[in-house]
C-alpha positions in Angstrom: 18.5 47.9 -27.4 19.5 45.4 -30.1 18.0 44.2 -33.3 18.3 40.8 -34.8 19.9 40.6 -38.2 18.4 37.5 -39.9 21.3 37.3 -42.4 24.0 36.4 -40.0 22.2 36.2 -36.6 24.3 39.1 -35.3 22.5 41.5 -33.0 22.5 45.0 -34.2 22.3 48.0 -31.9 20.3 51.1 -32.5 23.6 53.0 -32.8 24.9 50.7 -35.5 21.7 51.0 -37.5 21.9 54.8 -37.3 25.6 54.7 -38.3 24.7 52.6 -41.4 21.7 54.7 -42.3 23.6 58.0 -41.9 26.6 56.8 -43.8 24.5 55.4 -46.6 23.0 59.0 -47.0 26.5 60.5 -47.1 27.8 58.0 -49.6 24.9 58.8 -52.0 25.9 62.5 -51.9 29.7 62.0 -52.2 32.0 60.6 -54.8 34.8 58.2 -54.0 37.9 59.9 -52.5 36.0 63.1 -51.7 35.5 64.7 -48.3 32.0 64.6 -46.7 30.0 67.8 -46.6 28.6 68.8 -43.2 25.0 67.7 -43.8 22.3 66.5 -41.5 23.4 62.9 -42.3 27.0 63.9 -41.3 26.0 65.3 -38.0 23.7 62.3 -37.2 26.6 59.9 -38.1 29.1 61.7 -35.7 26.5 61.7 -33.0 25.9 57.9 -33.5 29.6 57.3 -33.2 29.4 58.6 -29.6 27.5 55.4 -28.7 28.7 53.0 -31.4 32.4 53.3 -30.8 32.3 52.6 -27.0 29.8 49.8 -27.6 32.3 48.1 -30.0 35.3 48.7 -27.8 33.5 47.4 -24.7 33.3 43.9 -26.4 37.0 43.5 -26.0 38.0 46.1 -23.4 35.8 46.0 -20.2 36.9 49.6 -19.2 34.9 51.0 -22.1 31.7 49.8 -20.5 32.1 52.8 -18.2 33.6 55.3 -20.6 31.7 57.2 -23.3 32.4 59.7 -26.0 31.0 63.2 -25.9 32.0 64.2 -29.4 33.9 63.0 -32.4 35.6 65.8 -34.3 37.1 64.5 -37.6 40.1 66.1 -39.3 39.6 63.6 -42.1 36.1 62.4 -43.1 35.9 61.0 -46.6 34.5 58.3 -48.8 37.1 55.7 -49.6 35.1 53.1 -51.6 31.7 52.2 -52.8 30.4 51.5 -49.3 33.3 52.7 -47.3 34.5 55.7 -45.4 37.4 56.8 -43.1 37.3 59.2 -40.2 40.4 60.4 -38.3 40.5 63.1 -35.7 39.8 63.6 -32.0 37.2 62.5 -29.6 36.1 64.0 -26.2 35.8 61.5 -23.4 32.8 62.2 -21.1 34.3 61.0 -17.9 37.0 63.6 -17.6 36.5 65.9 -20.7 39.9 64.9 -22.1 40.6 64.3 -25.8 42.1 61.3 -27.6 42.9 60.6 -31.2 40.3 58.4 -33.0 40.6 56.5 -36.3 37.7 54.7 -37.9 37.4 52.9 -41.2 34.2 51.2 -41.9 32.2 49.5 -44.6 28.4 49.2 -44.6 26.3 46.5 -46.1 25.0 47.2 -49.6 21.5 46.0 -48.8 20.7 46.3 -45.1 21.4 48.8 -42.3 24.5 47.3 -40.7 28.3 47.7 -40.5 29.9 44.8 -42.4 33.5 45.7 -41.5 35.1 48.1 -39.0 38.6 49.0 -38.0 38.5 51.2 -34.9 41.6 52.6 -33.1 41.4 55.1 -30.3 43.6 56.8 -27.7 47.3 57.3 -28.0 49.3 54.8 -26.0 51.3 56.1 -23.1 53.5 54.5 -20.4 50.5 54.0 -18.1 47.9 53.2 -20.7 45.9 55.6 -22.8 47.0 59.2 -22.8 44.2 61.6 -22.0 45.1 65.1 -23.1 43.3 68.1 -21.6 40.4 69.4 -23.6 41.8 72.9 -23.3 44.5 71.9 -25.8 42.0 70.5 -28.3 43.0 72.7 -31.3 46.7 72.0 -30.7 46.0 68.2 -30.4 43.9 68.1 -33.5 46.5 69.8 -35.7 49.3 67.7 -34.2 47.5 64.7 -35.8 47.4 66.1 -39.3 48.9 63.6 -41.7 49.9 61.2 -39.0 47.1 58.7 -39.2 49.5 55.8 -39.5 52.3 57.1 -37.1 50.4 57.3 -33.8 50.5 54.2 -31.6 46.8 54.0 -30.7 46.0 52.2 -27.4 42.7 50.5 -28.3 42.2 48.5 -31.5 39.2 46.6 -32.7 38.6 45.1 -36.1 35.5 43.1 -36.9 33.6 41.7 -39.8 34.7 41.0 -43.3 35.4 43.6 -45.9 33.3 43.0 -49.0 34.6 43.5 -52.5 31.1 44.4 -53.8 31.5 47.2 -56.3 27.9 48.2 -56.8 27.1 51.9 -56.5 25.1 52.9 -53.4 21.5 53.2 -54.2 21.8 51.1 -57.3 
């Protein structure tokens, strides 16, 4: 299901709207450069990522039309700007219950429920494509990532939108 956004005529999915709504709630509760608390908005946001991330990836990578996420478990989840956040951790893949590293940085619109800008990177690159690590090694894989956000060669990368320099406080 998609929704028309009159401002730029881009279709918005239900998942994107939920991501924006949930993140807006988190931003109102969190100061810049602080970690997000595990609230209802936080859980709702992570759940919406399960649909939103594959949806975004499928626009450039056809194989993501048949792959989906089961869970996003962030090692890093924090507010990085007035309307921005970063998430870095592991995601479970539904198809084979393997885990892959996931990095998301996004900025929501200050006025409407949509994602203005997104950088999404997922899945460590291996010799034959994306490495899929067994879910049984989840804890080991999660801690292997700690402090390595910029050192992992991630297989899938999507950036879209334009990052706004609007400095208004959320809810203002």
